[in-house]
TORBA-176879 format. One record per atom (N, C-alpha, C, O): x, z, y; atom name; chain. Coordinates in Angstrom, 3 decimals. Atoms other than C-alpha are relative to their C-alpha. Layout:
N
- X Z Y atomo cadena
- X Z Y CA A
...
# end
This chain:
70
- X Z Y atomo cadena
- 0.188 -0.396 -1.372 N A
- -18.908 -11.700 -21.427 CA A
- -0.737 -1.098 0.752 C A
- -0.494 -2.284 0.533 O A
- 0.808 0.951 -0.740 N A
- -21.345 -13.348 -19.060 CA A
- 0.668 -0.406 1.299 C A
- 1.292 0.422 1.964 O A
- -0.494 0.485 -1.288 N A
- -20.308 -15.500 -16.109 CA A
- -1.160 0.070 0.983 C A
- -2.101 -0.720 0.908 O A
- 1.124 -0.231 -0.895 N A
- -22.514 -14.242 -13.307 CA A
- 0.043 -0.848 1.262 C A
- -0.998 -1.310 1.730 O A
- -0.095 0.703 -1.264 N A
- -21.198 -16.004 -10.228 CA A
- 0.614 -1.371 -0.147 C A
- 1.073 -1.758 -1.222 O A
- -0.566 1.340 0.027 N A
- -20.018 -19.444 -9.295 CA A
- 1.512 0.017 -0.165 C A
- 2.076 -0.901 -0.760 O A
- -1.449 -0.088 0.150 N A
- -16.393 -18.315 -9.094 CA A
- 0.356 0.131 -1.471 C A
- 1.293 -0.516 -1.940 O A
- -0.244 -0.159 1.435 N A
- -16.519 -17.205 -12.728 CA A
- -0.289 -1.284 -0.772 C A
- 0.314 -1.536 -1.816 O A
- 0.353 1.246 0.673 N A
- -18.073 -20.534 -13.663 CA A
- 0.982 -1.120 0.295 C A
- 0.953 -2.154 -0.371 O A
- -1.050 0.982 -0.241 N A
- -15.155 -22.446 -12.122 CA A
- -0.226 -0.916 1.178 C A
- 0.124 -2.094 1.105 O A
- 0.208 0.835 -1.185 N A
- -16.158 -23.707 -8.683 CA A
- 1.336 -0.233 0.701 C A
- 2.232 0.606 0.622 O A
- -1.229 0.333 -0.709 N A
- -13.457 -25.408 -6.589 CA A
- -0.006 0.583 1.407 C A
- -1.049 0.988 1.920 O A
- -0.186 -0.504 -1.358 N A
- -12.112 -24.283 -3.216 CA A
- -0.794 -0.869 0.983 C A
- -0.857 -2.088 0.821 O A
- 0.828 0.708 -0.970 N A
- -14.335 -25.240 -0.254 CA A
- 0.783 -0.575 1.174 C A
- 0.215 -1.295 1.995 O A
- -0.806 0.507 -1.108 N A
- -11.459 -26.021 2.124 CA A
- 0.207 -1.501 -0.201 C A
- 0.470 -1.963 -1.311 O A
- -0.125 1.451 0.054 N A
- -11.252 -29.724 2.969 CA A
- 1.393 -0.377 -0.497 C A
- 2.398 0.083 0.045 O A
- -1.258 0.483 0.542 N A
- -8.548 -31.422 0.900 CA A
- 0.600 0.856 -1.096 C A
- 1.673 0.523 -1.599 O A
- -0.522 -0.883 1.047 N A
- -8.061 -28.613 -1.628 CA A
- -0.842 -0.164 -1.264 C A
- -2.071 -0.192 -1.198 O A
- 0.706 0.167 1.270 N A
- -8.953 -29.050 -5.299 CA A
- 0.291 1.135 -0.975 C A
- 0.005 1.011 -2.166 O A
- -0.306 -1.138 0.866 N A
- -7.794 -25.674 -6.655 CA A
- -1.263 0.773 -0.348 C A
- -2.284 0.654 0.329 O A
- 1.125 -0.840 0.406 N A
- -10.104 -23.274 -8.463 CA A
- -0.137 1.183 0.952 C A
- 0.862 1.764 1.376 O A
- 0.267 -1.100 -0.921 N A
- -11.728 -20.641 -6.260 CA A
- 0.182 1.339 -0.694 C A
- -0.092 1.484 -1.885 O A
- -0.141 -1.355 0.524 N A
- -10.932 -16.964 -6.704 CA A
- -0.861 0.989 0.770 C A
- -1.124 2.086 0.277 O A
- 0.830 -0.890 -0.816 N A
- -13.069 -15.449 -3.918 CA A
- -1.114 -0.789 0.661 C A
- -0.996 -1.996 0.874 O A
- 1.140 0.566 -0.692 N A
- -16.395 -16.118 -2.246 CA A
- -0.247 0.813 1.264 C A
- -0.324 2.040 1.213 O A
- 0.245 -0.659 -1.281 N A
- -17.011 -15.330 1.433 CA A
- -1.128 -0.711 0.721 C A
- -1.435 -1.868 0.432 O A
- 1.026 0.664 -0.801 N A
- -19.783 -16.001 3.899 CA A
- 0.668 -0.966 0.969 C A
- 1.795 -0.737 1.408 O A
- -0.563 1.006 -0.906 N A
- -19.244 -19.042 6.099 CA A
- 0.259 0.570 1.386 C A
- 1.182 0.123 2.067 O A
- -0.214 -0.588 -1.321 N A
- -19.551 -16.923 9.233 CA A
- 1.308 0.789 0.044 C A
- 1.958 0.843 1.088 O A
- -1.269 -0.719 0.059 N A
- -16.582 -14.805 8.103 CA A
- 1.191 -0.950 0.072 C A
- 2.221 -0.608 0.653 O A
- -1.101 0.951 0.035 N A
- -14.420 -17.877 7.563 CA A
- 0.114 -0.771 1.311 C A
- 1.191 -1.276 1.629 O A
- 0.003 0.799 -1.212 N A
- -15.375 -19.549 10.841 CA A
- 1.056 0.361 1.015 C A
- 1.563 -0.528 1.699 O A
- -0.965 -0.422 -1.010 N A
- -12.998 -17.502 12.997 CA A
- 1.443 -0.106 -0.463 C A
- 2.352 0.192 0.312 O A
- -1.362 0.006 0.533 N A
- -9.953 -18.028 10.763 CA A
- 0.735 -1.309 0.237 C A
- 1.958 -1.355 0.104 O A
- -0.648 1.283 -0.236 N A
- -9.274 -21.670 11.579 CA A
- 0.056 -0.899 -1.221 C A
- 0.587 -2.005 -1.124 O A
- 0.042 0.844 1.187 N A
- -9.782 -22.993 8.027 CA A
- -1.154 -0.986 0.133 C A
- -2.244 -0.609 0.562 O A
- 1.070 1.002 -0.078 N A
- -11.775 -26.242 7.875 CA A
- -0.723 -0.058 -1.339 C A
- -0.224 -0.620 -2.314 O A
- 0.787 -0.112 1.225 N A
- -14.454 -25.601 5.291 CA A
- -1.058 -1.092 -0.009 C A
- -1.809 -1.243 0.955 O A
- 0.983 1.059 0.140 N A
- -16.553 -28.510 4.058 CA A
- -1.176 0.468 -0.841 C A
- -1.184 1.587 -1.355 O A
- 1.168 -0.309 0.817 N A
- -19.880 -28.597 2.270 CA A
- -1.079 0.723 0.772 C A
- -1.005 0.879 1.991 O A
- 1.133 -0.686 -0.604 N A
- -23.094 -26.751 2.909 CA A
- -0.283 1.283 -0.759 C A
- 0.332 1.552 -1.791 O A
- 0.386 -1.245 0.643 N A
- -24.685 -23.441 2.014 CA A
- 0.486 1.196 0.786 C A
- 1.198 1.062 1.781 O A
- -0.371 -1.237 -0.695 N A
- -24.226 -19.832 3.028 CA A
- 1.363 0.529 -0.411 C A
- 2.000 1.252 0.355 O A
- -1.257 -0.526 0.518 N A
- -21.149 -19.125 0.905 CA A
- 1.073 -1.087 0.026 C A
- 0.778 -2.278 -0.078 O A
- -1.154 0.891 0.111 N A
- -17.687 -20.669 0.958 CA A
- 0.940 0.614 -1.026 C A
- 1.041 1.836 -1.134 O A
- -0.848 -0.446 1.098 N A
- -15.228 -20.442 -1.900 CA A
- 1.448 -0.332 0.328 C A
- 1.755 -1.445 0.755 O A
- -1.399 0.169 -0.353 N A
- -11.492 -19.974 -1.420 CA A
- 0.904 0.201 -1.211 C A
- 0.679 1.089 -2.033 O A
- -1.016 -0.177 1.029 N A
- -8.537 -20.445 -3.755 CA A
- 0.947 1.120 0.443 C A
- 0.797 1.665 1.537 O A
- -0.911 -1.103 -0.284 N A
- -5.726 -17.887 -3.861 CA A
- 0.785 -0.236 1.294 C A
- 0.896 0.667 2.124 O A
- -0.812 0.295 -1.187 N A
- -3.589 -19.616 -1.205 CA A
- -0.814 0.060 1.283 C A
- -0.355 0.625 2.276 O A
- 0.827 -0.014 -1.202 N A
- -6.433 -20.114 1.280 CA A
- -0.587 1.391 0.264 C A
- -0.831 1.745 1.418 O A
- 0.467 -1.376 -0.199 N A
- -7.713 -16.565 0.702 CA A
- 1.086 0.829 0.683 C A
- 0.791 1.635 1.565 O A
- -1.109 -0.699 -0.649 N A
- -4.260 -15.236 1.628 CA A
- 0.113 -0.419 1.462 C A
- 0.359 0.422 2.327 O A
- -0.059 0.485 -1.386 N A
- -4.264 -17.422 4.759 CA A
- -1.141 0.593 0.818 C A
- -0.945 0.957 1.978 O A
- 1.142 -0.597 -0.702 N A
- -7.743 -16.130 5.688 CA A
- 0.264 1.472 0.294 C A
- -0.014 1.945 1.396 O A
- -0.299 -1.418 -0.202 N A
- -6.645 -12.513 5.205 CA A
- 1.003 0.197 1.122 C A
- 0.845 1.094 1.949 O A
- -1.026 -0.119 -1.030 N A
- -3.591 -13.028 7.389 CA A
- -0.556 -0.350 1.379 C A
- -0.214 0.307 2.363 O A
- 0.547 0.438 -1.283 N A
- -5.539 -14.832 10.137 CA A
- -1.008 0.994 0.572 C A
- -1.163 1.077 1.790 O A
- 1.065 -0.893 -0.469 N A
- -8.292 -12.196 10.326 CA A
- 0.367 1.473 -0.138 C A
- -0.511 2.334 -0.095 O A
- -0.422 -1.383 0.239 N A
- -6.238 -9.045 9.786 CA A
- -0.394 0.925 1.146 C A
- -0.945 1.999 0.902 O A
- 0.325 -0.850 -1.136 N A
- -6.687 -7.664 13.313 CA A
- -1.496 0.195 0.172 C A
- -1.948 1.319 0.391 O A
- 1.447 -0.127 -0.198 N A
- -10.401 -8.402 13.589 CA A
- -0.653 0.830 -1.104 C A
- -1.594 1.579 -0.841 O A
- 0.553 -0.819 1.084 N A
- -11.117 -6.882 10.174 CA A
- 0.364 1.459 0.186 C A
- -0.439 2.339 -0.122 O A
- -0.421 -1.378 -0.260 N A
- -9.132 -3.774 11.121 CA A
- -0.861 0.638 1.079 C A
- -1.271 1.792 0.955 O A
- 0.866 -0.510 -1.064 N A
- -11.133 -3.383 14.325 CA A
- -1.421 0.234 -0.506 C A
- -2.069 1.207 -0.121 O A
- 1.344 -0.139 0.564 N A
- -14.369 -3.884 12.413 CA A
- -0.102 1.246 -0.859 C A
- -1.112 1.948 -0.800 O A
- 0.014 -1.202 0.834 N A
- -13.465 -1.140 9.921 CA A
- 0.070 1.267 0.847 C A
- -0.512 2.288 0.481 O A
- -0.147 -1.208 -0.827 N A
- -12.550 1.280 12.708 CA A
- -1.297 0.374 0.715 C A
- -1.448 1.507 1.173 O A
- 1.282 -0.297 -0.648 N A
- -16.062 1.008 14.169 CA A
- -0.943 0.801 -0.880 C A
- -1.946 1.316 -0.386 O A
- 0.881 -0.750 0.894 N A
- -17.595 2.678 11.112 CA A
- 0.079 1.422 0.384 C A
- -0.580 2.264 -0.226 O A
# end
């Protein structure tokens, strides 16, 4: 099986102070409103399981409102 993305290749979490392996990739603009301090550069940010859960919980209302506009 081919590893297509950086998450499959084993990139670390982009949150400052975290060294866990990333499980999800999100755009930096999506993470900006959640309160997580993301370091590094580029358009994408990578989150480990724990920080992805924190992002989901912090942005639950805004994502729900965004889906209802469709």
